[in-house]
N, C-alpha and C positions, 0 to 999 in steps of 0.2 A: 503493499500499500503506500503510495507515494506521499508527500509532505502535504500536500494541497488538500488531498482527500483526508488526510488525518485532521487537518485544519477545521474542514467543513465537519466532519463529525463531530469534533469539540464544541463546535459553536451551536449545532443541534442539540447536544447533551445540555450545554449550557442554559442555551432557552428553554429548555423543557423545566431543567432545576427551578430557574426562576418561576415560571409560571406554576409550577407544582406548589411552590414556597408562597406565591401570591395567594391561591387559591385555601391555601390550610391556614393562612394568618390573614384573615380579612381586616382592614383597617376600619376605626372607628372614631368618631368625633368626641372627644371627651368634655372639651368645653370651647366656647364661643364668646369672647368677651367684645363689647364694643362701648365707646362711650360717645355722648353726644356733644358735639359741639356748637353752642350757640353763635350766630352771625350779630354782634349787634357793634355801637360806638366805640366800645373798648378793646375790639381788634385793633392791633396797630397793621399800619396800611406799610405793604412792602414796597419801598422806594424804587426797587428795580423794576418790579412789575409795571408801576403806575408810569415811570418812565419808558416802559418798550410800548404799553397800549395807548398812550397819549396821543402819537401822531393818527392811529387808527381810530379813535375815539372823538378827534377833532374832526376828521373825514367825515366820519359816520353824521354827527351832529349838524356839520353843514350841510349833508344830504336831505336830512330830516327836516332841517330847518328852513330851506331855500323856499321862496315864495313861487306858488304854483298859479295861484288865482286870489280874486279879493273877494271877501264876502262883506258885503254892504249893512248887515244887520246882525246881532246875537241871535241864535238859534237854541232851545232847548227842547229836548224831549216833551217836555211836560206843557207845552204853550198850547195844545189844544185838547178836545173832547175825544173826537174820532180820528182828525188826520192832525198832523204839525208840520211846521216846516221844514224840519231836519229829517222827519221820516218820508215826507214827498220826496226830499233831496235823494235819500235812499234810493227808493223804489224808482223815481226816472232816470235815474243813472244807469241802474241796473236795466231798465228797459234800452234806453239809448244804446248804451254800450254792448248789450247783449243781441239785440235783434239783427244787425247786420252779420254778426258770427252765425247766428243761427238759420238766416236765410240762406246764406252763402252754402252751410253743410247740407240745408235740407231743403231748400227751396220756398218751406214754409216761413210766416210771420208769426210773431208773438202776440197772443192777446190782451196778456196782462202778467203784472209782477205782484208776488205775495210775500212779505217779508215778516218777520217778528218784533214786535215792540222791545223786549227782551235784548233785541241784537245790536239796539243803538245802546252803545257803551256811554256816551258823554254827547255835549253840546257841540257847537261851532262857535266860536267866539268872532266877532265882528273884527275883520282886518285882513292878515295875510293867512292864505289857506296853503298848508304844506303837506308833504308827506307823513309827517307827524300827526298833523290834523285826520289823516284819513286812520292811521294806526289807532288813534284815540277813539274814534267813532267805531272802528271795527277791528278790534285785536285778534278775533278768532281766525282761523284759517278758514274759513267757510267758502265752499266752492258753489258757484252758480249752476243750477243745472235746470231742465227743462220738461216739465211733467204734461204729456197728454192726457186729457181729463175729459170725461164725459158731459154733460150739462148735469147729469144727474149727479155726479160729485161736485158740481159747481154750487148746487144746491145745497148740498152739504158743508160744504166750505161756508156758505152763508149763514148755515144755522151754526156754525162753530162761531162766527163773528157775533152773531146775536148773544150767544152764551159770553162770549170772552168780554165784550164790551170794551174793548181796548183800541187805542190807536194802531192797529198793526198797518205798516206800509202799504200803499195799494199805488199801482198806476196801470193805466188803461181799462179800470173798471168806475163805475160810478154806483155808490150804494146811499140810499137813503132810507132810513130808521127812522120809527115813530119817537117819541120821547121815553119809551118801554124798551127801545134797544131791538123793535121787531122790524124787519126788513119790509118797507113799502115800496120799494122799486129799485132793480139792480140791472143795470146795463153794461155790456161790454162792447166796447167798440160803437156805442151809442145805440145797440141794438139789445131787446129782449133776449135774456139767455132760453135756449132751446134744449131741452132733454136729450133729444137725439142727435147733437151734434157735438164735437169734439172741441176743446179750446185747449191752447198751449199756452200753459202759465210757468214765468221762471220764477225760480223760488232758491232757497240754499238746500244742499245735500241734508243739512242738518234737519230742516224740516221736512224735506220729502221723506226722510225715515221716520217720521212722527215725532220730531222734537216738538215741543210745546204743545203736544197732543194734537196736532195736526195731522190724523190719521187718514185724512180725506186725501192725501198725497200717496198714500201708500197703495201699490199695485196699479200703477196706471195705465193706460191703454199702450204707451210707449215713454221712455225714459230717454234723454238724452244728456249726457255728459257736456259740457263747454270748454272746460279745462281751463277756468276763469274765475279769481277769488274776487268775492264782493268789494274787498279791498282795493285789488288792483284795479279793478272798473272806475273805483273814485278816483284813483291816484291818474289815470289815463285821461279821465273826465276834466279833471282839475287843470290839468297841462294843457286841454285844446282850448279852454275857455278863458275871458278874462276877468269877468265879474260874474258870481254867483246870481242868480234872481228867484230863488226859492221861497215859496210862502205857503201859508194857509191857503184851502180854497175848498171847493165844494164839492171834492169827489167822493168824501166817506162822511156824512154829516147825519144828525139827528134835528128833526122838526117837527 
């Protein structure tokens, strides 16, 4: 037997011994220790790390705070009963920015937009509108999707809005409720809703999956992924306009 064969046999024997030893001597965790380190103002700053990140921090802040547009009037999410200026801003921007993408991909046109009141995370101050403004309004990574719903499902949506009694942002639809929040009239594209027709509604992926109990969005006739975040739609819109002109209007009211 030559030396190479002897070496191979020796290696195989060694591996076999090690595997047998591992099987016979199972390792077990005896103890796990951990400490909670609170991050607060008492922690000292690492000067080297601060110096290293300083140029990146400056560049990021300059990007976030560069003016994209101008807002002539302060907007808050509590300034209306069933529609607000900032809610209308979000819904109308989703409509305007999504519609060309959707039409290019499908040949169809959006009928309406429905978002959720809770998704508006801040107001919009008077003055310069920046990328940071968009992040404050929509800090979540919510993607825009388009659901194709039957007229029957749209009626379920209206029932939901009656119970919610909330200024959920809408675009493309006009809803008039009585003082008890019962729908008196609802028009999409200026027309009565027909149960045997289908409608294309842009919303967020979160709501389409049943977020905020909007279960009428589940199991649509078709679902279209747009690959576009709501926040990015706002940033793109801010970049292409000079001055914002959103306000409360008559799209969703009680009387």
